[in-house]
N, C-alpha and C positions, 0 to 999 in steps of 0.2 A: 504494500500500500504506500502511495506517495500523496503529495498535496493535491494533485489532480483527482485521484481516487476519492480522497476525503471530500473535496468540493462537490464531485459528482453525486456522492451519496447524500450529502446535505441538500442538494437541489431536489433529489427524489424524496427524501424524508420530510422536507419542508413543503412538499406538494407544489413546488415550482415547476419541476420537470414532469411531475405526475399529478396533475390537478385532480382533486377529489370529485369524480364524476357523480352528479346528482346530489352532492352534499350542499348543505346550507351554511350560512356564515357561522351560526352557532356551533355546528359540528366541527368546522375547521378550528374555531377558537378553542373549543374543548380539546381537540387533538394537540394543539400547540400549547395548551395550558393558559397562556395569555399572549397578547400581541401588543407591542409598544405602540402608543396611540396619542402622544402629545400633539402631533400635527394631525388634526382630525381628517382632513381631506386625503392626506397621504396614508393614514391608517386604513381608510376605506379601501384604498388601492392595495394595501398590504393584504387585505382579505381577498379582494377581487382578483389579484394576479395569481392566487392559489386555487381559484374555482373556475371551471371552464366557461360558464355562461353567466357569471355575476355581472351586475350593473351597479353603478354608483347609487342609483335610486333604490335598488333592492337592498343593499347594505344599509343605507339610510333608514329604510323602512324597518329593518330588523332592529336597528338601534332605537328607533322611536317606539317600537313595540316592546322593548325591554328583553328581546331575545339575546342580545349582547349588551353588556354594561361597560361603562368607562369610569375607571377610578384609579387611585394611586395604590399600587401593590408592587412588591419586590424591591423597587428602588423609588426614589422620590420623583416619579414621573407617571403620567397616565398610561394605563394599559386597557385594552379590551379584555373582558373576562366574562365567563358565563355566570348566570345568576346562582347556579348550584355550587359554584366554586368561590364566589366572592368572599364569603365569611371566613373560610379556613385560610385563604390567602391573606386576608386582612389581619387575622389573628397572628399569623406567622410574621408578616411584614411590619406591622404597625410599630412595635417597640424600636426596631432598627431605624425606620424612617423618621420617627419622632426624635430620636437621638441626633440624627443628621440635621433636622430642621431647627433644633433648639437654639443654635447660635443666631439664626436668622430671626427667630422670635425675639431674642434679646435686643437685636438691632432695631426691630420694629416696635419695641415696647409692648410686646404681647406677653402677658403673664398668665398664670393659672386662673386668676379671677376673670380675666377677659375671655379666656377660652371657655370657661364654664358658663359665663353669661351668654356668650355668642351661641353656644350649642343649645342653651335653653330657649333663646329667641328663635333660632332656626327651627327647632322642633315644634314649637308652638305655632309658628307661621305655616309650616308644611302640614301639620295636623289639620289646620283650618282650610288650607287652599289646595292640598293634594300635591301640586308641583308648582314651582316658581322658577323664574329665570335668574341668572346671576345678577343682573341689575335690580331685579325685584328683591332678591335676598340682601343685596347691598343696602337698599332702602330700609328694609326691616332692621338691619343692624344700626344704621344711622339713627333711626327713630328710637332705638334702644340706647343711644348715646355711645355707640362704639364707632370710632373712626375707621373708614374703609376706603383707602385708595386701592387701586387694582392689585398691587402687590400684597397689601395687608389682607384684602378680601380673599385672595388665593390661599394664603396660609390658614385663615380661619375656616374656610370651606374644606381644605385638605385635612385639617385636624378633625373635623366632624366626620369626614369620610373614614379616616383611620380608626375612629372610635365606633365604626359601623352604625352610625346614626343616619347619614344621608348617602345617597348614591345618585348616579346619573338617571335622568328621567326623560331621555330623548332631547329633541330640540323643539322650541316654539318659534316658528319662523327661522331666523338665523341664530337665535340665542340658545345657548345650552341651558337646560333646565335640570333641577334637582328634585328628588322626592325622598321620603323616608325609607330606609332600608328594610324596616320591619313590615312594609306593605308590599304587595305584588309588584314586580315579578320575583323579587328576591326575598319575599317574606317567608311564611312557614314552609313553603315547598323548597326554599333555598337554604334552609337551616341545616347544613351538613357540617357537623362539628368534628374537630379533630384535635388531638394533642399536638404540641409543637413537633414532637418526634414523628408522629404520623404524617403531619403536613410536609415535613422535609422529605420523607419517603415518597409521598404522593407527587411532590414536585419533581423528584428524580425520575419517577415513573413516567411523567409527562415529558421531561426535558430530553432524555437520551434517545428515545425512539423518534421524536419529532425533530431533533436538531443534531443528532449524531451523524458522523463521528465527532465527538467532543471530549475534552479533558475534564478532569475534576476541577481544575482551576477555572475553566470556562463556565462550568455549572455554578461554582461559587459566585463568580462575577454576575451572571445572569440572575441568580436567585437572591442576591443580596445576602449571601450566607458567609459564615467563616469557613475556612478550609476544613476545619474539624467537622462542622455540621455537614458540609458537602460530602466529605468522605463517608460519614455515617449513612447519608442518603444513598450514595452509590453502593456501599456495602450491602444495603438491604435489597437492592434490585439487580446486582451484578449477575446473578444466576440466569437472568433472562436476557443478558446482553452478550455481545461479542466484543473482543478487544484486539487491537493491533498496536504494536510499538513502532512509531515512526520517528526517526532521528532522536531516539532516546526518550520519547514522550509517549505515554499510553493514551490511546483514544478508545472511547467506548461508544457502542452503537448497536442498533438492530438492523439486520439485513432486510431491505425492503421487499415486500411481496409485490409482484408485478402482474396481477390478473388483468385480463382484457377488460377494458371499460364496459360498463353495462350499456352505455350510450355509444353506439358505433360511430356516431358523428364526432365524438370527442377523441382526439388523438393525443397521447402523451407527447410532450416536447422532448427533444433530445437533451440528455443531461449536459451536453457540451454546446447547447444552443445559445440564443441571444435573448436577453431579458432587459427591460427597463424596470427597475425596482424603486420603491418609494424611499423618501428620507426615513431614517431610523428603522430600516428593514431588518428583520430577524436574521437575514442571511449574513449580515455583518455584526449587528449590535448584540447578538446572542452569544458572542465569543469574546473572551478577554484578549486572546491572541488572534489576529485576523490575517496573519501572513499567508495562510493557506489559500486565501482568495484575493488578497489585496497586497500588491507589491509595496514594501516600506517606502520606496522612492516616491510613490504617488499618494501615500496615506494622508498626509497633511492637506493635500489639495482638495480632497473630498471629505475633509474633517473626519478622517478615520472611518469612512464608510457611512457617516451619518447624513450626508446629503443624498439627494436622489441620484442613483447610480445606474450605469450601464454595465451589464455583465455579458461577457462573450467567452465561450470555451472555458467556463467556470470562473474566470478572473474578472475583477472589476477593471474596466478599461476606460472609463470616462464617467461623465455626469450628464444629466439632462434637466431641462426646466420647461415649464409650460406657460403659455400665454393665451389670452383670448383675443383674436383678431377677426374683426367683422363677424362676430358671433360664433366663431369656430375655434376649437381648441387647436393650438399649434405647439408642437413639441420641438424644442431645439436640443440637438445632441452636442455635447462638449467633450471631445476626446482628450485624454491626457496628453500633455505636450511630450513629444518623444516616444509615446506609446504606439501600439499597433491598434488602430481603430477596428471596430466590428465592420464586416462587409455591409454595404448599403442595402442590399436586398434583405439581409437578416434583420437589420435595424428597422427597415420599413415594416416588416411583419410584427416586430415587437411593439412598435409605435401604434400600429393598427389595432392590436389587442387593447391597448390603453384607450384609444379613441372610441372603440366599441363599448368599453366599460363606462366612460363618462357620458 
């Protein structure tokens, strides 16, 4: 096994080269565990590029119906997560994320009393109204004599998310809305409780099949875990995994099954094909070390894979950006300077898939 083999298996296991025929957004998110989602438009494409016939409107509808939720788990950033998984992921993540945000709270003059009061105000307002947008919640807090510029508001809402009080409730127009977590869709039917140890094992059970081949260091980074915690999670699931040592580093994975698609019109992409992937895509962000897919010489150019990227023959070969011109989506490809760009025909096919999605 070499870096190319590693990257090819990742493309398959992440359902980029083998999209889930007939699957819905929630099934994909459940398979992945969660999908990074701070850039909402890009996060919808992160789902869409892994499903053969998804549309932006379809993913938006699933989000508005609560089939997928958006909250802060694993690390201090938003992720898409399924209702049945949100509570155990929050229980695992919240203490670590709160520790990371504490210095920011001090700078913003947010103390325990303010956090307690803000959560009381938010709970009361959402019990009365069902769901409210961010601007509406900001007004609730202002009327309660709590200052809320956009940064402060974000931290107050995040703290309520981490305490499993509020979660996403779709969008109202273009504004993100929030509701109470103890109400549907994440209410009684979503109350899947686990101990911390069980949650780490479940996280490992999601991570290595969907993102392998990966190292224990990759798992620790992605899950916001200590190496000790990550090793315990891996130890609990290693019997169901394969492993290969590459350049002195051990990678863990499951060999992908490749049945014929149930829909004969859907053809799996070649693992060495061409893809335009969103900002913060799991193809890069799910790994601490990204050298298997991204040359160190180009890493800083695309912010270590966090910008929208072009992948060809398993490697990140450039970036892309979209614009609206005369009412149409136009995609601009930006190859890395000195790199080998993807062939025009392959790029056109990748861009066409995105245009069909939006």
